[in-house]
C-alpha positions in Angstrom: 166.6 158.9 45.5 167.2 155.3 46.5 169.2 153.2 44.0 166.4 150.7 43.9 163.8 153.2 42.8 163.1 153.7 39.1 162.5 157.4 38.3 159.6 156.9 36.0 157.8 154.1 37.8 154.6 155.1 39.7 154.8 154.4 43.4 152.2 151.8 44.2 149.9 152.4 47.1 149.3 149.6 49.6 147.1 150.2 52.6 149.4 148.1 54.9 146.4 147.3 57.2 145.4 151.0 57.6 141.7 151.2 58.5 139.6 153.6 56.5 136.5 155.6 57.3 134.0 157.7 55.4 134.7 161.4 55.7 131.5 162.5 57.4 128.4 161.6 55.3 130.4 161.5 52.0 131.5 158.5 50.0 135.1 159.6 50.3 137.2 157.2 52.4 140.1 158.5 54.4 142.7 156.7 56.5 142.2 156.7 60.3 145.6 158.5 60.5 146.6 161.2 58.0 149.6 163.4 57.7 149.6 167.2 58.5 151.7 169.5 56.4 152.1 172.2 59.0 154.6 170.9 61.6 157.5 169.7 59.5 157.3 172.1 56.6 157.2 175.2 58.9 160.4 174.0 60.5 161.9 173.1 57.1 163.1 169.7 58.1 165.6 168.2 55.8 163.6 165.0 55.6 160.4 166.2 54.1 160.6 163.7 51.3 161.3 160.8 53.7 158.4 161.8 56.0 155.9 161.7 53.1 157.4 158.5 51.7 157.3 156.7 55.0 153.7 157.8 55.6 152.6 156.7 52.2 154.5 153.4 52.3 152.7 152.7 55.7 149.2 153.3 54.5 148.8 157.0 55.0 147.5 158.4 51.7 145.9 161.6 53.0 147.9 164.8 53.4 146.4 168.0 54.9 147.8 171.5 54.5 146.7 175.1 54.2 147.6 178.3 52.2 148.9 179.9 55.4 151.3 177.1 56.5 154.8 178.4 56.1 153.4 181.3 54.0 152.5 178.9 51.1 155.7 176.9 51.2 154.0 173.9 52.7 151.9 173.5 49.6 154.8 174.1 47.4 156.9 171.4 49.1 154.1 168.9 49.3 153.4 169.3 45.5 157.1 169.0 44.7 157.6 165.9 46.9 154.5 164.1 45.5 155.8 164.6 42.0 159.3 163.6 43.0 158.0 160.4 44.5 155.8 159.8 41.4 152.7 159.0 43.4 149.5 158.5 41.4 147.2 161.4 42.2 144.1 159.2 42.4 145.8 157.3 45.2 146.0 160.4 47.4 143.5 162.4 49.4 144.8 166.0 49.5 143.1 168.7 51.6 144.0 172.3 52.0 142.4 175.4 53.6 141.7 179.0 52.8 141.1 182.0 55.0 144.3 183.6 56.2 145.9 184.0 52.9 149.7 183.3 52.5 151.0 186.9 52.8 150.2 187.6 56.4 149.1 191.2 56.2 148.3 191.4 52.5 145.5 193.4 51.0 142.0 193.2 52.6 140.8 190.7 50.0 143.7 188.3 50.2 142.1 186.7 53.2 138.8 185.8 54.7 135.8 184.0 53.2 134.6 186.4 50.5 133.7 184.8 47.2 136.8 186.6 45.8 139.2 185.1 48.3 137.6 181.6 48.3 138.0 181.4 44.5 141.3 183.2 44.1 142.7 181.4 47.2 141.7 178.0 45.9 143.3 178.6 42.5 146.5 179.8 44.2 146.6 176.7 46.4 146.3 174.5 43.3 149.1 176.4 41.6 151.4 175.9 44.6 150.5 172.2 44.9 150.9 171.7 41.1 147.5 169.9 41.1 144.3 170.3 39.1 142.1 169.7 42.2 142.1 169.0 45.9 139.8 166.4 47.4 138.6 168.7 50.2 138.8 172.5 50.5 138.4 173.8 54.1 137.2 177.1 55.3 140.1 177.5 57.8 138.1 179.7 60.2 134.6 181.3 60.2 134.1 184.8 58.8 131.1 186.6 60.3 131.8 189.6 58.0 130.6 187.7 55.0 127.0 186.5 54.4 126.7 182.7 54.8 125.0 182.4 51.5 128.0 184.0 49.8 130.4 181.5 51.5 128.3 178.4 50.6 127.8 179.6 47.0 131.5 180.3 46.6 132.5 176.8 47.8 129.9 175.3 45.5 131.3 177.2 42.6 134.8 175.8 43.5 133.3 172.3 43.5 131.4 172.9 40.2 134.6 174.0 38.6 136.2 170.7 39.6 138.9 172.4 41.7 137.7 170.5 44.8 135.3 167.6 45.3 134.0 168.5 48.7 134.2 171.4 51.2 134.4 171.5 54.9 135.0 173.8 57.9 137.7 174.3 60.5 137.0 175.6 64.1 133.5 176.7 63.2 130.9 176.8 66.0 128.0 174.4 65.8 125.7 177.4 65.1 127.8 178.4 62.1 127.9 174.9 60.7 124.1 174.6 61.2 123.6 177.9 59.3 125.7 176.7 56.4 123.6 173.6 56.2 120.4 175.6 56.3 121.6 177.8 53.4 122.7 174.8 51.4 119.3 173.1 51.9 117.4 176.3 51.1 119.1 176.8 47.8 119.9 173.2 46.8 123.6 173.6 47.4 126.3 171.3 48.9 126.9 171.7 52.6 130.1 171.0 54.5 130.9 167.4 55.1 133.5 167.7 57.9 134.9 169.9 60.6 138.6 170.1 61.3 138.7 170.7 65.0 141.1 170.6 68.0 140.3 167.4 70.0 142.4 165.8 72.6 142.1 164.5 76.2 142.2 168.1 77.5 140.0 169.7 74.9 136.6 167.9 74.7 133.7 170.2 75.2 133.3 171.4 71.6 134.0 168.2 69.7 132.2 165.9 72.1 129.3 168.1 73.3 128.7 171.2 71.1 129.0 169.2 67.9 127.0 166.2 69.1 123.7 167.3 67.4 125.6 167.8 64.1 126.9 164.2 64.2 123.4 162.9 64.6 121.7 165.3 62.1 124.2 165.6 59.3 126.6 162.7 59.8 129.4 165.3 60.3 132.9 163.8 60.6 136.0 165.4 62.2 139.5 165.6 60.9 141.3 166.1 64.2 144.3 168.3 64.9 146.4 168.6 68.1 145.4 165.1 69.2 148.5 165.2 71.4 147.8 168.6 72.9 150.9 170.2 71.5 153.0 167.3 72.6 151.9 167.4 76.3 150.2 164.0 76.0 153.4 162.3 74.9 154.7 162.5 78.4 157.9 164.2 77.4 157.1 167.2 79.7 156.4 165.1 82.8 159.7 166.0 84.4 160.5 169.4 82.9 161.0 171.0 79.5 163.5 169.0 77.4 166.0 170.9 75.2 165.0 171.0 71.6 161.3 170.3 72.3 158.5 172.5 70.9 157.9 174.2 74.3 161.6 175.0 74.5 162.2 176.2 71.0 159.0 178.1 70.0 159.0 181.5 71.6 155.2 181.8 71.6 155.0 178.6 73.7 157.6 179.5 76.3 155.1 181.2 78.6 152.9 178.1 78.4 155.9 175.9 79.1 156.7 177.8 82.3 153.0 177.6 83.4 153.0 173.8 83.0 155.2 173.3 86.1 154.4 176.5 88.0 150.7 177.0 88.0 148.0 174.8 89.7 146.3 174.2 86.3 149.6 173.2 84.7 150.6 170.9 87.6 147.2 169.2 87.5 147.6 168.5 83.8 151.1 167.1 84.3 149.8 164.8 87.1 147.1 163.5 84.8 149.6 162.8 82.0 151.8 160.9 84.5 148.8 158.8 85.5 148.0 158.2 81.8 151.6 157.3 81.2 151.5 154.7 83.9 148.2 153.3 82.6 149.6 153.1 79.1 152.7 151.2 80.2 151.2 148.9 82.9 147.9 147.9 81.3 148.4 148.4 77.5 152.2 148.0 77.0 152.3 151.2 75.0 153.4 154.8 75.1 151.2 157.7 76.3 151.4 159.2 72.8 150.0 156.0 71.2 147.3 155.9 73.9 146.2 159.5 73.3 146.1 159.0 69.5 144.2 155.7 69.8 141.7 157.4 72.2 140.9 160.0 69.6 140.7 157.4 66.8 138.4 155.3 69.0 135.7 158.1 68.9 133.1 157.1 66.2 132.8 160.7 65.0 136.5 160.9 64.2 137.0 160.5 60.5 140.8 160.9 60.6 143.5 162.0 63.1 146.1 164.4 61.6 149.6 163.5 62.6 152.3 166.0 62.9 155.8 164.6 62.3 159.4 166.0 62.2 161.0 162.7 61.2 160.1 159.5 59.5 160.6 157.6 62.8 157.9 159.8 64.4 155.4 158.7 61.8 156.2 155.1 62.6 156.0 155.7 66.3 152.6 157.4 66.0 151.2 154.5 63.9 151.7 152.2 66.9 148.4 153.7 68.0 146.7 151.3 65.5 147.6 148.4 67.8 146.1 150.2 70.8 142.7 151.0 69.4 141.3 147.5 69.9 142.6 147.4 73.4 140.5 150.4 74.5 137.8 148.4 76.2 134.9 150.1 78.1 136.8 149.4 81.3 140.0 151.1 80.0 138.0 154.1 78.7 136.3 154.4 82.1 139.7 154.5 83.8 140.9 157.2 81.4 137.8 159.3 82.1 138.4 158.9 85.8 141.9 160.2 85.4 140.9 163.1 83.2 137.8 164.1 85.2 136.6 166.2 82.3 134.0 164.2 80.4 131.4 166.6 79.0 128.1 166.2 80.7 125.1 165.4 78.4 122.3 168.0 78.2 118.9 166.9 79.5 115.7 168.9 79.6 115.5 170.6 83.0 113.1 169.0 85.4 112.6 165.8 83.4 113.9 162.4 84.4 116.6 160.7 82.3 115.6 158.2 79.8 116.3 154.5 80.1 119.9 153.8 79.1 118.8 151.8 76.1 116.4 154.5 74.8 117.1 156.2 71.5 117.8 159.9 72.1 
């Protein structure tokens, strides 16, 4: 603890210019950039406390975690650090996720989206976090072995108990999210307010096309993970695999790392990142990472972009994206789309001419 910090004094939250958005259709406001509890707690970085402190002191008051991250240790550490920093609970937005359990191979009912695991899993999350409630509880994956009515009713029970204020989904299909809303509407229950999905310059079809009707119909918002495509969009892999990088140290990524520079698909991605790197430097005076993060934040359906960080400096570097967002003019966005060449095509009724560009779809 710093000598200037008083142990019993509450740490005061100051937005520091951080923009806020509604989380989907709800009244909950979340920062455009939030902090993910997976990356740095799984690697057990020695600077966990400083990462959260740096994020909070620079306007990030939302932290996302899950029961499965580091087998429950992520929640334990987040809860410990928040108490150690003496942050007012009402100043924070804490989200966690249930589905996988934390035992990796426990009993059949220690995982999934049965009423049993949703309720028991939520209570276990709160115990590890040392909190009375989380702001949002996510269904970490869909579970087609459980009736949707059971899932929706269980999350409503959790909300009625005050253990969570909202519930949401993660990596659900549009059909599954639609079914959840149908069940909620039929029985007068609360539907999911957000979807935590992978969204980045190389992964666009589901968040930009499949979910499009949900944004319009339900006001769904996204809490985006992997905005940097596992680090690929930072540009650090443009000329090889650096020692100490994620692709060099994580065994499950080594095959992908080799493919980056040896397969046609991998080489194509690297060439695109090189072009984006040049655009970021020459036209925006920024880094490819800041550009990629700003590009996701620029999407009107993005509620918050979850940042992974292994050091306090990485938090600060990522927040430079805030300066880039207003620079993403239609002309710049068009150049990015031309580089990527993967903008999802809108769906039009077959055989009918397109509507006027100002028409309401």
